[in-house]
mmCIF file of the N, C-alpha and C atoms, coordinates in Angstrom:
data_MODEL
# 
_entry.id   MODEL 
# 
loop_
_atom_site.group_PDB 
_atom_site.id 
_atom_site.type_symbol 
_atom_site.label_atom_id 
_atom_site.label_alt_id 
_atom_site.label_comp_id 
_atom_site.label_asym_id 
_atom_site.label_entity_id 
_atom_site.label_seq_id 
_atom_site.pdbx_PDB_ins_code 
_atom_site.Cartn_x 
_atom_site.Cartn_y 
_atom_site.Cartn_z 
_atom_site.occupancy 
_atom_site.B_iso_or_equiv 
_atom_site.pdbx_formal_charge 
_atom_site.auth_seq_id 
_atom_site.auth_comp_id 
_atom_site.auth_asym_id 
_atom_site.auth_atom_id 
_atom_site.pdbx_PDB_model_num 
ATOM 1   N N  . UNK A 1 1  ? 18.575 72.797  210.165 1.00 0.00 ? 1  UNK A N  1 
ATOM 2   C CA . UNK A 1 1  ? 19.122 72.659  208.835 1.00 0.00 ? 1  UNK A CA 1 
ATOM 3   C C  . UNK A 1 1  ? 19.296 74.034  208.199 1.00 0.00 ? 1  UNK A C  1 
ATOM 4   N N  . UNK A 1 2  ? 18.291 74.945  208.376 1.00 0.00 ? 2  UNK A N  1 
ATOM 5   C CA . UNK A 1 2  ? 18.412 76.273  207.792 1.00 0.00 ? 2  UNK A CA 1 
ATOM 6   C C  . UNK A 1 2  ? 19.610 77.020  208.380 1.00 0.00 ? 2  UNK A C  1 
ATOM 7   N N  . UNK A 1 3  ? 19.894 76.786  209.632 1.00 0.00 ? 3  UNK A N  1 
ATOM 8   C CA . UNK A 1 3  ? 21.048 77.435  210.256 1.00 0.00 ? 3  UNK A CA 1 
ATOM 9   C C  . UNK A 1 3  ? 22.339 77.011  209.596 1.00 0.00 ? 3  UNK A C  1 
ATOM 10  N N  . UNK A 1 4  ? 22.434 75.731  209.170 1.00 0.00 ? 4  UNK A N  1 
ATOM 11  C CA . UNK A 1 4  ? 23.613 75.269  208.437 1.00 0.00 ? 4  UNK A CA 1 
ATOM 12  C C  . UNK A 1 4  ? 23.741 75.986  207.102 1.00 0.00 ? 4  UNK A C  1 
ATOM 13  N N  . UNK A 1 5  ? 22.638 76.210  206.446 1.00 0.00 ? 5  UNK A N  1 
ATOM 14  C CA . UNK A 1 5  ? 22.649 76.961  205.173 1.00 0.00 ? 5  UNK A CA 1 
ATOM 15  C C  . UNK A 1 5  ? 23.133 78.358  205.359 1.00 0.00 ? 5  UNK A C  1 
ATOM 16  N N  . UNK A 1 6  ? 22.709 78.990  206.461 1.00 0.00 ? 6  UNK A N  1 
ATOM 17  C CA . UNK A 1 6  ? 23.130 80.363  206.753 1.00 0.00 ? 6  UNK A CA 1 
ATOM 18  C C  . UNK A 1 6  ? 24.631 80.373  207.045 1.00 0.00 ? 6  UNK A C  1 
ATOM 19  N N  . UNK A 1 7  ? 25.124 79.383  207.770 1.00 0.00 ? 7  UNK A N  1 
ATOM 20  C CA . UNK A 1 7  ? 26.567 79.328  208.027 1.00 0.00 ? 7  UNK A CA 1 
ATOM 21  C C  . UNK A 1 7  ? 27.337 79.096  206.766 1.00 0.00 ? 7  UNK A C  1 
ATOM 22  N N  . UNK A 1 8  ? 26.835 78.252  205.887 1.00 0.00 ? 8  UNK A N  1 
ATOM 23  C CA . UNK A 1 8  ? 27.512 78.016  204.596 1.00 0.00 ? 8  UNK A CA 1 
ATOM 24  C C  . UNK A 1 8  ? 27.563 79.312  203.784 1.00 0.00 ? 8  UNK A C  1 
ATOM 25  N N  . UNK A 1 9  ? 26.445 80.053  203.746 1.00 0.00 ? 9  UNK A N  1 
ATOM 26  C CA . UNK A 1 9  ? 26.407 81.325  203.022 1.00 0.00 ? 9  UNK A CA 1 
ATOM 27  C C  . UNK A 1 9  ? 27.395 82.311  203.654 1.00 0.00 ? 9  UNK A C  1 
ATOM 28  N N  . UNK A 1 10 ? 27.436 82.345  204.975 1.00 0.00 ? 10 UNK A N  1 
ATOM 29  C CA . UNK A 1 10 ? 28.364 83.231  205.664 1.00 0.00 ? 10 UNK A CA 1 
ATOM 30  C C  . UNK A 1 10 ? 29.795 82.911  205.261 1.00 0.00 ? 10 UNK A C  1 
ATOM 31  N N  . UNK A 1 11 ? 30.161 81.646  205.260 1.00 0.00 ? 11 UNK A N  1 
ATOM 32  C CA . UNK A 1 11 ? 31.508 81.232  204.912 1.00 0.00 ? 11 UNK A CA 1 
ATOM 33  C C  . UNK A 1 11 ? 31.840 81.606  203.455 1.00 0.00 ? 11 UNK A C  1 
ATOM 34  N N  . UNK A 1 12 ? 30.868 81.398  202.543 1.00 0.00 ? 12 UNK A N  1 
ATOM 35  C CA . UNK A 1 12 ? 31.096 81.730  201.128 1.00 0.00 ? 12 UNK A CA 1 
ATOM 36  C C  . UNK A 1 12 ? 31.266 83.235  200.951 1.00 0.00 ? 12 UNK A C  1 
ATOM 37  N N  . UNK A 1 13 ? 30.407 84.015  201.605 1.00 0.00 ? 13 UNK A N  1 
ATOM 38  C CA . UNK A 1 13 ? 30.497 85.486  201.443 1.00 0.00 ? 13 UNK A CA 1 
ATOM 39  C C  . UNK A 1 13 ? 31.816 85.979  202.053 1.00 0.00 ? 13 UNK A C  1 
ATOM 40  N N  . UNK A 1 14 ? 32.176 85.462  203.219 1.00 0.00 ? 14 UNK A N  1 
ATOM 41  C CA . UNK A 1 14 ? 33.431 85.876  203.853 1.00 0.00 ? 14 UNK A CA 1 
ATOM 42  C C  . UNK A 1 14 ? 34.621 85.575  202.913 1.00 0.00 ? 14 UNK A C  1 
ATOM 43  N N  . UNK A 1 15 ? 34.659 84.410  202.336 1.00 0.00 ? 15 UNK A N  1 
ATOM 44  C CA . UNK A 1 15 ? 35.745 84.054  201.439 1.00 0.00 ? 15 UNK A CA 1 
ATOM 45  C C  . UNK A 1 15 ? 35.746 84.919  200.187 1.00 0.00 ? 15 UNK A C  1 
ATOM 46  N N  . UNK A 1 16 ? 34.554 85.206  199.659 1.00 0.00 ? 16 UNK A N  1 
ATOM 47  C CA . UNK A 1 16 ? 34.466 86.047  198.469 1.00 0.00 ? 16 UNK A CA 1 
ATOM 48  C C  . UNK A 1 16 ? 34.861 87.493  198.774 1.00 0.00 ? 16 UNK A C  1 
ATOM 49  N N  . UNK A 1 17 ? 34.520 88.002  199.958 1.00 0.00 ? 17 UNK A N  1 
ATOM 50  C CA . UNK A 1 17 ? 34.952 89.336  200.361 1.00 0.00 ? 17 UNK A CA 1 
ATOM 51  C C  . UNK A 1 17 ? 36.481 89.408  200.469 1.00 0.00 ? 17 UNK A C  1 
ATOM 52  N N  . UNK A 1 18 ? 37.045 88.379  201.026 1.00 0.00 ? 18 UNK A N  1 
ATOM 53  C CA . UNK A 1 18 ? 38.524 88.344  201.112 1.00 0.00 ? 18 UNK A CA 1 
ATOM 54  C C  . UNK A 1 18 ? 39.147 88.359  199.732 1.00 0.00 ? 18 UNK A C  1 
ATOM 55  N N  . UNK A 1 19 ? 38.612 87.558  198.815 1.00 0.00 ? 19 UNK A N  1 
ATOM 56  C CA . UNK A 1 19 ? 39.106 87.519  197.457 1.00 0.00 ? 19 UNK A CA 1 
ATOM 57  C C  . UNK A 1 19 ? 38.878 88.872  196.752 1.00 0.00 ? 19 UNK A C  1 
ATOM 58  N N  . UNK A 1 20 ? 37.748 89.499  197.009 1.00 0.00 ? 20 UNK A N  1 
ATOM 59  C CA . UNK A 1 20 ? 37.434 90.789  196.391 1.00 0.00 ? 20 UNK A CA 1 
ATOM 60  C C  . UNK A 1 20 ? 38.429 91.838  196.845 1.00 0.00 ? 20 UNK A C  1 
ATOM 61  N N  . UNK A 1 21 ? 38.768 91.864  198.143 1.00 0.00 ? 21 UNK A N  1 
ATOM 62  C CA . UNK A 1 21 ? 39.743 92.810  198.643 1.00 0.00 ? 21 UNK A CA 1 
ATOM 63  C C  . UNK A 1 21 ? 41.103 92.560  197.986 1.00 0.00 ? 21 UNK A C  1 
ATOM 64  N N  . UNK A 1 22 ? 41.468 91.327  197.841 1.00 0.00 ? 22 UNK A N  1 
ATOM 65  C CA . UNK A 1 22 ? 42.742 90.984  197.204 1.00 0.00 ? 22 UNK A CA 1 
ATOM 66  C C  . UNK A 1 22 ? 42.745 91.451  195.726 1.00 0.00 ? 22 UNK A C  1 
ATOM 67  N N  . UNK A 1 23 ? 41.631 91.241  195.054 1.00 0.00 ? 23 UNK A N  1 
ATOM 68  C CA . UNK A 1 23 ? 41.497 91.665  193.657 1.00 0.00 ? 23 UNK A CA 1 
ATOM 69  C C  . UNK A 1 23 ? 41.629 93.183  193.545 1.00 0.00 ? 23 UNK A C  1 
ATOM 70  N N  . UNK A 1 24 ? 40.940 93.914  194.408 1.00 0.00 ? 24 UNK A N  1 
ATOM 71  C CA . UNK A 1 24 ? 40.987 95.372  194.370 1.00 0.00 ? 24 UNK A CA 1 
ATOM 72  C C  . UNK A 1 24 ? 42.400 95.870  194.674 1.00 0.00 ? 24 UNK A C  1 
ATOM 73  N N  . UNK A 1 25 ? 43.061 95.263  195.644 1.00 0.00 ? 25 UNK A N  1 
ATOM 74  C CA . UNK A 1 25 ? 44.443 95.667  195.940 1.00 0.00 ? 25 UNK A CA 1 
ATOM 75  C C  . UNK A 1 25 ? 45.352 95.478  194.736 1.00 0.00 ? 25 UNK A C  1 
ATOM 76  N N  . UNK A 1 26 ? 45.085 94.474  193.936 1.00 0.00 ? 26 UNK A N  1 
ATOM 77  C CA . UNK A 1 26 ? 45.977 94.159  192.804 1.00 0.00 ? 26 UNK A CA 1 
ATOM 78  C C  . UNK A 1 26 ? 45.649 94.904  191.522 1.00 0.00 ? 26 UNK A C  1 
ATOM 79  N N  . UNK A 1 27 ? 44.571 95.689  191.501 1.00 0.00 ? 27 UNK A N  1 
ATOM 80  C CA . UNK A 1 27 ? 44.214 96.421  190.298 1.00 0.00 ? 27 UNK A CA 1 
ATOM 81  C C  . UNK A 1 27 ? 45.223 97.511  190.004 1.00 0.00 ? 27 UNK A C  1 
ATOM 82  N N  . UNK A 1 28 ? 45.534 97.687  188.722 1.00 0.00 ? 28 UNK A N  1 
ATOM 83  C CA . UNK A 1 28 ? 46.402 98.768  188.277 1.00 0.00 ? 28 UNK A CA 1 
ATOM 84  C C  . UNK A 1 28 ? 45.507 99.955  187.911 1.00 0.00 ? 28 UNK A C  1 
ATOM 85  N N  . UNK A 1 29 ? 45.070 100.654 188.958 1.00 0.00 ? 29 UNK A N  1 
ATOM 86  C CA . UNK A 1 29 ? 44.190 101.801 188.821 1.00 0.00 ? 29 UNK A CA 1 
ATOM 87  C C  . UNK A 1 29 ? 44.683 102.910 189.715 1.00 0.00 ? 29 UNK A C  1 
ATOM 88  N N  . UNK A 1 30 ? 44.260 104.179 189.455 1.00 0.00 ? 30 UNK A N  1 
ATOM 89  C CA . UNK A 1 30 ? 44.632 105.268 190.351 1.00 0.00 ? 30 UNK A CA 1 
ATOM 90  C C  . UNK A 1 30 ? 44.141 104.982 191.787 1.00 0.00 ? 30 UNK A C  1 
ATOM 91  N N  . UNK A 1 31 ? 44.858 105.557 192.715 1.00 0.00 ? 31 UNK A N  1 
ATOM 92  C CA . UNK A 1 31 ? 44.591 105.297 194.128 1.00 0.00 ? 31 UNK A CA 1 
ATOM 93  C C  . UNK A 1 31 ? 43.172 105.704 194.529 1.00 0.00 ? 31 UNK A C  1 
ATOM 94  N N  . UNK A 1 32 ? 42.636 106.792 193.988 1.00 0.00 ? 32 UNK A N  1 
ATOM 95  C CA . UNK A 1 32 ? 41.282 107.175 194.406 1.00 0.00 ? 32 UNK A CA 1 
ATOM 96  C C  . UNK A 1 32 ? 40.231 106.183 193.913 1.00 0.00 ? 32 UNK A C  1 
ATOM 97  N N  . UNK A 1 33 ? 40.472 105.551 192.763 1.00 0.00 ? 33 UNK A N  1 
ATOM 98  C CA . UNK A 1 33 ? 39.568 104.505 192.287 1.00 0.00 ? 33 UNK A CA 1 
ATOM 99  C C  . UNK A 1 33 ? 39.635 103.307 193.219 1.00 0.00 ? 33 UNK A C  1 
ATOM 100 N N  . UNK A 1 34 ? 40.848 102.922 193.610 1.00 0.00 ? 34 UNK A N  1 
ATOM 101 C CA . UNK A 1 34 ? 41.034 101.799 194.531 1.00 0.00 ? 34 UNK A CA 1 
ATOM 102 C C  . UNK A 1 34 ? 40.347 102.107 195.867 1.00 0.00 ? 34 UNK A C  1 
ATOM 103 N N  . UNK A 1 35 ? 40.478 103.338 196.343 1.00 0.00 ? 35 UNK A N  1 
ATOM 104 C CA . UNK A 1 35 ? 39.839 103.702 197.601 1.00 0.00 ? 35 UNK A CA 1 
ATOM 105 C C  . UNK A 1 35 ? 38.314 103.642 197.506 1.00 0.00 ? 35 UNK A C  1 
ATOM 106 N N  . UNK A 1 36 ? 37.769 104.095 196.377 1.00 0.00 ? 36 UNK A N  1 
ATOM 107 C CA . UNK A 1 36 ? 36.314 104.020 196.188 1.00 0.00 ? 36 UNK A CA 1 
ATOM 108 C C  . UNK A 1 36 ? 35.825 102.575 196.197 1.00 0.00 ? 36 UNK A C  1 
ATOM 109 N N  . UNK A 1 37 ? 36.555 101.705 195.531 1.00 0.00 ? 37 UNK A N  1 
ATOM 110 C CA . UNK A 1 37 ? 36.167 100.278 195.509 1.00 0.00 ? 37 UNK A CA 1 
ATOM 111 C C  . UNK A 1 37 ? 36.295 99.671  196.903 1.00 0.00 ? 37 UNK A C  1 
ATOM 112 N N  . UNK A 1 38 ? 37.337 100.034 197.628 1.00 0.00 ? 38 UNK A N  1 
ATOM 113 C CA . UNK A 1 38 ? 37.528 99.521  198.967 1.00 0.00 ? 38 UNK A CA 1 
ATOM 114 C C  . UNK A 1 38 ? 36.394 99.988  199.875 1.00 0.00 ? 38 UNK A C  1 
ATOM 115 N N  . UNK A 1 39 ? 35.975 101.241 199.746 1.00 0.00 ? 39 UNK A N  1 
ATOM 116 C CA . UNK A 1 39 ? 34.849 101.730 200.546 1.00 0.00 ? 39 UNK A CA 1 
ATOM 117 C C  . UNK A 1 39 ? 33.594 100.945 200.227 1.00 0.00 ? 39 UNK A C  1 
ATOM 118 N N  . UNK A 1 40 ? 33.380 100.651 198.952 1.00 0.00 ? 40 UNK A N  1 
ATOM 119 C CA . UNK A 1 40 ? 32.178 99.858  198.568 1.00 0.00 ? 40 UNK A CA 1 
ATOM 120 C C  . UNK A 1 40 ? 32.263 98.470  199.220 1.00 0.00 ? 40 UNK A C  1 
ATOM 121 N N  . UNK A 1 41 ? 33.425 97.868  199.211 1.00 0.00 ? 41 UNK A N  1 
ATOM 122 C CA . UNK A 1 41 ? 33.569 96.552  199.852 1.00 0.00 ? 41 UNK A CA 1 
ATOM 123 C C  . UNK A 1 41 ? 33.294 96.636  201.363 1.00 0.00 ? 41 UNK A C  1 
ATOM 124 N N  . UNK A 1 42 ? 33.744 97.698  201.987 1.00 0.00 ? 42 UNK A N  1 
ATOM 125 C CA . UNK A 1 42 ? 33.495 97.865  203.419 1.00 0.00 ? 42 UNK A CA 1 
ATOM 126 C C  . UNK A 1 42 ? 31.996 98.041  203.713 1.00 0.00 ? 42 UNK A C  1 
ATOM 127 N N  . UNK A 1 43 ? 31.298 98.745  202.826 1.00 0.00 ? 43 UNK A N  1 
ATOM 128 C CA . UNK A 1 43 ? 29.861 98.921  202.998 1.00 0.00 ? 43 UNK A CA 1 
ATOM 129 C C  . UNK A 1 43 ? 29.159 97.550  202.864 1.00 0.00 ? 43 UNK A C  1 
ATOM 130 N N  . UNK A 1 44 ? 29.577 96.781  201.880 1.00 0.00 ? 44 UNK A N  1 
ATOM 131 C CA . UNK A 1 44 ? 29.001 95.456  201.694 1.00 0.00 ? 44 UNK A CA 1 
ATOM 132 C C  . UNK A 1 44 ? 29.291 94.582  202.927 1.00 0.00 ? 44 UNK A C  1 
ATOM 133 N N  . UNK A 1 45 ? 30.501 94.663  203.456 1.00 0.00 ? 45 UNK A N  1 
ATOM 134 C CA . UNK A 1 45 ? 30.872 93.911  204.656 1.00 0.00 ? 45 UNK A CA 1 
ATOM 135 C C  . UNK A 1 45 ? 29.935 94.265  205.816 1.00 0.00 ? 45 UNK A C  1 
ATOM 136 N N  . UNK A 1 46 ? 29.723 95.558  206.008 1.00 0.00 ? 46 UNK A N  1 
ATOM 137 C CA . UNK A 1 46 ? 28.837 96.001  207.080 1.00 0.00 ? 46 UNK A CA 1 
ATOM 138 C C  . UNK A 1 46 ? 27.405 95.538  206.847 1.00 0.00 ? 46 UNK A C  1 
ATOM 139 N N  . UNK A 1 47 ? 26.958 95.589  205.618 1.00 0.00 ? 47 UNK A N  1 
ATOM 140 C CA . UNK A 1 47 ? 25.598 95.177  205.264 1.00 0.00 ? 47 UNK A CA 1 
ATOM 141 C C  . UNK A 1 47 ? 25.401 93.678  205.537 1.00 0.00 ? 47 UNK A C  1 
ATOM 142 N N  . UNK A 1 48 ? 26.448 92.911  205.399 1.00 0.00 ? 48 UNK A N  1 
ATOM 143 C CA . UNK A 1 48 ? 26.364 91.441  205.589 1.00 0.00 ? 48 UNK A CA 1 
ATOM 144 C C  . UNK A 1 48 ? 25.914 91.105  207.021 1.00 0.00 ? 48 UNK A C  1 
ATOM 145 N N  . UNK A 1 49 ? 26.179 91.992  207.963 1.00 0.00 ? 49 UNK A N  1 
ATOM 146 C CA . UNK A 1 49 ? 25.802 91.722  209.350 1.00 0.00 ? 49 UNK A CA 1 
ATOM 147 C C  . UNK A 1 49 ? 24.282 91.723  209.519 1.00 0.00 ? 49 UNK A C  1 
ATOM 148 N N  . UNK A 1 50 ? 23.583 92.511  208.678 1.00 0.00 ? 50 UNK A N  1 
ATOM 149 C CA . UNK A 1 50 ? 22.147 92.617  208.807 1.00 0.00 ? 50 UNK A CA 1 
ATOM 150 C C  . UNK A 1 50 ? 21.381 91.841  207.727 1.00 0.00 ? 50 UNK A C  1 
ATOM 151 N N  . UNK A 1 51 ? 21.995 91.713  206.535 1.00 0.00 ? 51 UNK A N  1 
ATOM 152 C CA . UNK A 1 51 ? 21.316 91.112  205.404 1.00 0.00 ? 51 UNK A CA 1 
ATOM 153 C C  . UNK A 1 51 ? 22.344 90.347  204.562 1.00 0.00 ? 51 UNK A C  1 
ATOM 154 N N  . UNK A 1 52 ? 22.640 89.163  204.990 1.00 0.00 ? 52 UNK A N  1 
ATOM 155 C CA . UNK A 1 52 ? 23.691 88.354  204.319 1.00 0.00 ? 52 UNK A CA 1 
ATOM 156 C C  . UNK A 1 52 ? 23.343 88.049  202.877 1.00 0.00 ? 52 UNK A C  1 
ATOM 157 N N  . UNK A 1 53 ? 22.117 87.603  202.575 1.00 0.00 ? 53 UNK A N  1 
ATOM 158 C CA . UNK A 1 53 ? 21.823 87.332  201.143 1.00 0.00 ? 53 UNK A CA 1 
ATOM 159 C C  . UNK A 1 53 ? 21.904 88.614  200.287 1.00 0.00 ? 53 UNK A C  1 
ATOM 160 N N  . UNK A 1 54 ? 21.425 89.735  200.830 1.00 0.00 ? 54 UNK A N  1 
ATOM 161 C CA . UNK A 1 54 ? 21.530 91.000  200.087 1.00 0.00 ? 54 UNK A CA 1 
ATOM 162 C C  . UNK A 1 54 ? 22.954 91.423  199.859 1.00 0.00 ? 54 UNK A C  1 
ATOM 163 N N  . UNK A 1 55 ? 23.785 91.230  200.858 1.00 0.00 ? 55 UNK A N  1 
ATOM 164 C CA . UNK A 1 55 ? 25.208 91.588  200.735 1.00 0.00 ? 55 UNK A CA 1 
ATOM 165 C C  . UNK A 1 55 ? 25.868 90.693  199.675 1.00 0.00 ? 55 UNK A C  1 
ATOM 166 N N  . UNK A 1 56 ? 25.477 89.441  199.632 1.00 0.00 ? 56 UNK A N  1 
ATOM 167 C CA . UNK A 1 56 ? 26.039 88.533  198.609 1.00 0.00 ? 56 UNK A CA 1 
ATOM 168 C C  . UNK A 1 56 ? 25.689 88.996  197.212 1.00 0.00 ? 56 UNK A C  1 
ATOM 169 N N  . UNK A 1 57 ? 24.441 89.456  197.054 1.00 0.00 ? 57 UNK A N  1 
ATOM 170 C CA . UNK A 1 57 ? 23.997 89.975  195.735 1.00 0.00 ? 57 UNK A CA 1 
ATOM 171 C C  . UNK A 1 57 ? 24.775 91.258  195.385 1.00 0.00 ? 57 UNK A C  1 
ATOM 172 N N  . UNK A 1 58 ? 24.950 92.150  196.337 1.00 0.00 ? 58 UNK A N  1 
ATOM 173 C CA . UNK A 1 58 ? 25.690 93.375  196.096 1.00 0.00 ? 58 UNK A CA 1 
ATOM 174 C C  . UNK A 1 58 ? 27.148 93.072  195.744 1.00 0.00 ? 58 UNK A C  1 
ATOM 175 N N  . UNK A 1 59 ? 27.718 92.122  196.429 1.00 0.00 ? 59 UNK A N  1 
ATOM 176 C CA . UNK A 1 59 ? 29.117 91.734  196.107 1.00 0.00 ? 59 UNK A CA 1 
ATOM 177 C C  . UNK A 1 59 ? 29.180 91.169  194.706 1.00 0.00 ? 59 UNK A C  1 
ATOM 178 N N  . UNK A 1 60 ? 28.207 90.332  194.328 1.00 0.00 ? 60 UNK A N  1 
ATOM 179 C CA . UNK A 1 60 ? 28.174 89.797  192.960 1.00 0.00 ? 60 UNK A CA 1 
ATOM 180 C C  . UNK A 1 60 ? 28.186 90.928  191.941 1.00 0.00 ? 60 UNK A C  1 
ATOM 181 N N  . UNK A 1 61 ? 27.301 91.905  192.136 1.00 0.00 ? 61 UNK A N  1 
ATOM 182 C CA . UNK A 1 61 ? 27.217 93.032  191.181 1.00 0.00 ? 61 UNK A CA 1 
ATOM 183 C C  . UNK A 1 61 ? 28.515 93.820  191.131 1.00 0.00 ? 61 UNK A C  1 
ATOM 184 N N  . UNK A 1 62 ? 29.095 94.108  192.289 1.00 0.00 ? 62 UNK A N  1 
ATOM 185 C CA . UNK A 1 62 ? 30.335 94.879  192.320 1.00 0.00 ? 62 UNK A CA 1 
ATOM 186 C C  . UNK A 1 62 ? 31.446 94.134  191.576 1.00 0.00 ? 62 UNK A C  1 
ATOM 187 N N  . UNK A 1 63 ? 31.603 92.856  191.847 1.00 0.00 ? 63 UNK A N  1 
ATOM 188 C CA . UNK A 1 63 ? 32.703 92.113  191.199 1.00 0.00 ? 63 UNK A CA 1 
ATOM 189 C C  . UNK A 1 63 ? 32.438 91.923  189.722 1.00 0.00 ? 63 UNK A C  1 
ATOM 190 N N  . UNK A 1 64 ? 31.171 91.798  189.315 1.00 0.00 ? 64 UNK A N  1 
ATOM 191 C CA . UNK A 1 64 ? 30.862 91.753  187.879 1.00 0.00 ? 64 UNK A CA 1 
ATOM 192 C C  . UNK A 1 64 ? 31.298 93.057  187.208 1.00 0.00 ? 64 UNK A C  1 
ATOM 193 N N  . UNK A 1 65 ? 31.040 94.197  187.896 1.00 0.00 ? 65 UNK A N  1 
ATOM 194 C CA . UNK A 1 65 ? 31.468 95.492  187.362 1.00 0.00 ? 65 UNK A CA 1 
ATOM 195 C C  . UNK A 1 65 ? 32.992 95.570  187.254 1.00 0.00 ? 65 UNK A C  1 
ATOM 196 N N  . UNK A 1 66 ? 33.675 95.145  188.287 1.00 0.00 ? 66 UNK A N  1 
ATOM 197 C CA . UNK A 1 66 ? 35.142 95.183  188.299 1.00 0.00 ? 66 UNK A CA 1 
ATOM 198 C C  . UNK A 1 66 ? 35.676 94.289  187.198 1.00 0.00 ? 66 UNK A C  1 
ATOM 199 N N  . UNK A 1 67 ? 35.156 93.080  187.099 1.00 0.00 ? 67 UNK A N  1 
ATOM 200 C CA . UNK A 1 67 ? 35.606 92.142  186.051 1.00 0.00 ? 67 UNK A CA 1 
ATOM 201 C C  . UNK A 1 67 ? 35.378 92.681  184.633 1.00 0.00 ? 67 UNK A C  1 
ATOM 202 N N  . UNK A 1 68 ? 34.300 93.458  184.469 1.00 0.00 ? 68 UNK A N  1 
ATOM 203 C CA . UNK A 1 68 ? 33.973 94.022  183.158 1.00 0.00 ? 68 UNK A CA 1 
ATOM 204 C C  . UNK A 1 68 ? 34.678 95.355  182.921 1.00 0.00 ? 68 UNK A C  1 
ATOM 205 N N  . UNK A 1 69 ? 35.455 95.818  183.913 1.00 0.00 ? 69 UNK A N  1 
ATOM 206 C CA . UNK A 1 69 ? 36.157 97.080  183.753 1.00 0.00 ? 69 UNK A CA 1 
ATOM 207 C C  . UNK A 1 69 ? 35.305 98.311  184.035 1.00 0.00 ? 69 UNK A C  1 
ATOM 208 N N  . UNK A 1 70 ? 34.120 98.106  184.607 1.00 0.00 ? 70 UNK A N  1 
ATOM 209 C CA . UNK A 1 70 ? 33.265 99.229  184.969 1.00 0.00 ? 70 UNK A CA 1 
ATOM 210 C C  . UNK A 1 70 ? 33.656 99.705  186.360 1.00 0.00 ? 70 UNK A C  1 
ATOM 211 N N  . UNK A 1 71 ? 34.597 100.653 186.390 1.00 0.00 ? 71 UNK A N  1 
ATOM 212 C CA . UNK A 1 71 ? 35.163 101.137 187.664 1.00 0.00 ? 71 UNK A CA 1 
ATOM 213 C C  . UNK A 1 71 ? 34.631 102.515 187.944 1.00 0.00 ? 71 UNK A C  1 
ATOM 214 N N  . UNK A 1 72 ? 34.677 102.953 189.212 1.00 0.00 ? 72 UNK A N  1 
ATOM 215 C CA . UNK A 1 72 ? 34.250 104.316 189.525 1.00 0.00 ? 72 UNK A CA 1 
ATOM 216 C C  . UNK A 1 72 ? 35.137 105.315 188.825 1.00 0.00 ? 72 UNK A C  1 
ATOM 217 N N  . UNK A 1 73 ? 34.585 106.438 188.391 1.00 0.00 ? 73 UNK A N  1 
ATOM 218 C CA . UNK A 1 73 ? 35.413 107.444 187.717 1.00 0.00 ? 73 UNK A CA 1 
ATOM 219 C C  . UNK A 1 73 ? 36.408 108.083 188.692 1.00 0.00 ? 73 UNK A C  1 
ATOM 220 N N  . UNK A 1 74 ? 37.450 108.692 188.141 1.00 0.00 ? 74 UNK A N  1 
ATOM 221 C CA . UNK A 1 74 ? 38.421 109.380 188.977 1.00 0.00 ? 74 UNK A CA 1 
ATOM 222 C C  . UNK A 1 74 ? 37.684 110.429 189.808 1.00 0.00 ? 74 UNK A C  1 
ATOM 223 N N  . UNK A 1 75 ? 38.113 110.548 191.063 1.00 0.00 ? 75 UNK A N  1 
ATOM 224 C CA . UNK A 1 75 ? 37.493 111.511 191.948 1.00 0.00 ? 75 UNK A CA 1 
ATOM 225 C C  . UNK A 1 75 ? 36.163 111.077 192.516 1.00 0.00 ? 75 UNK A C  1 
ATOM 226 N N  . UNK A 1 76 ? 35.810 109.795 192.279 1.00 0.00 ? 76 UNK A N  1 
ATOM 227 C CA . UNK A 1 76 ? 34.534 109.279 192.782 1.00 0.00 ? 76 UNK A CA 1 
ATOM 228 C C  . UNK A 1 76 ? 34.575 109.194 194.289 1.00 0.00 ? 76 UNK A C  1 
ATOM 229 N N  . UNK A 1 77 ? 33.667 109.832 194.932 1.00 0.00 ? 77 UNK A N  1 
ATOM 230 C CA . UNK A 1 77 ? 33.568 109.739 196.374 1.00 0.00 ? 77 UNK A CA 1 
ATOM 231 C C  . UNK A 1 77 ? 32.497 108.770 196.727 1.00 0.00 ? 77 UNK A C  1 
ATOM 232 N N  . UNK A 1 78 ? 31.714 109.130 197.707 1.00 0.00 ? 78 UNK A N  1 
ATOM 233 C CA . UNK A 1 78 ? 30.608 108.265 198.083 1.00 0.00 ? 78 UNK A CA 1 
ATOM 234 C C  . UNK A 1 78 ? 30.927 107.458 199.283 1.00 0.00 ? 78 UNK A C  1 
ATOM 235 N N  . UNK A 1 79 ? 30.585 106.199 199.237 1.00 0.00 ? 79 UNK A N  1 
ATOM 236 C CA . UNK A 1 79 ? 30.773 105.341 200.380 1.00 0.00 ? 79 UNK A CA 1 
ATOM 237 C C  . UNK A 1 79 ? 29.817 104.194 200.355 1.00 0.00 ? 79 UNK A C  1 
ATOM 238 N N  . UNK A 1 80 ? 28.949 104.214 199.314 1.00 0.00 ? 80 UNK A N  1 
ATOM 239 C CA . UNK A 1 80 ? 28.097 103.035 199.190 1.00 0.00 ? 80 UNK A CA 1 
ATOM 240 C C  . UNK A 1 80 ? 28.383 102.407 197.848 1.00 0.00 ? 80 UNK A C  1 
ATOM 241 N N  . UNK A 1 81 ? 27.795 101.281 197.618 1.00 0.00 ? 81 UNK A N  1 
ATOM 242 C CA . UNK A 1 81 ? 28.111 100.534 196.408 1.00 0.00 ? 81 UNK A CA 1 
ATOM 243 C C  . UNK A 1 81 ? 27.229 100.892 195.232 1.00 0.00 ? 81 UNK A C  1 
ATOM 244 N N  . UNK A 1 82 ? 26.449 101.965 195.354 1.00 0.00 ? 82 UNK A N  1 
ATOM 245 C CA . UNK A 1 82 ? 25.647 102.437 194.249 1.00 0.00 ? 82 UNK A CA 1 
ATOM 246 C C  . UNK A 1 82 ? 24.386 101.636 193.990 1.00 0.00 ? 82 UNK A C  1 
ATOM 247 N N  . UNK A 1 83 ? 24.012 100.791 194.920 1.00 0.00 ? 83 UNK A N  1 
ATOM 248 C CA . UNK A 1 83 ? 22.807 100.011 194.776 1.00 0.00 ? 83 UNK A CA 1 
ATOM 249 C C  . UNK A 1 83 ? 21.768 100.450 195.801 1.00 0.00 ? 83 UNK A C  1 
ATOM 250 N N  . UNK A 1 84 ? 20.506 100.363 195.449 1.00 0.00 ? 84 UNK A N  1 
ATOM 251 C CA . UNK A 1 84 ? 19.474 100.758 196.409 1.00 0.00 ? 84 UNK A CA 1 
ATOM 252 C C  . UNK A 1 84 ? 19.394 99.816  197.602 1.00 0.00 ? 84 UNK A C  1 
# 
């Protein structure tokens, strides 16, 4: 039964990641901001392989920030999603 729950979580996270990428592509922001957000999504995607629940939480936080307009500043580099 727990395995079914893990598969359900996997499916939900995968669908949400797909939607998040679509959302980021559609943002009217400078290209370097879009690239920083895309890198954060890729980090979350990679993290999902080892820690699916943690990746789901990180994705929640990222999309809450995007929805609230809290975007990386121009010239933001990095490569992680800013969470410990």
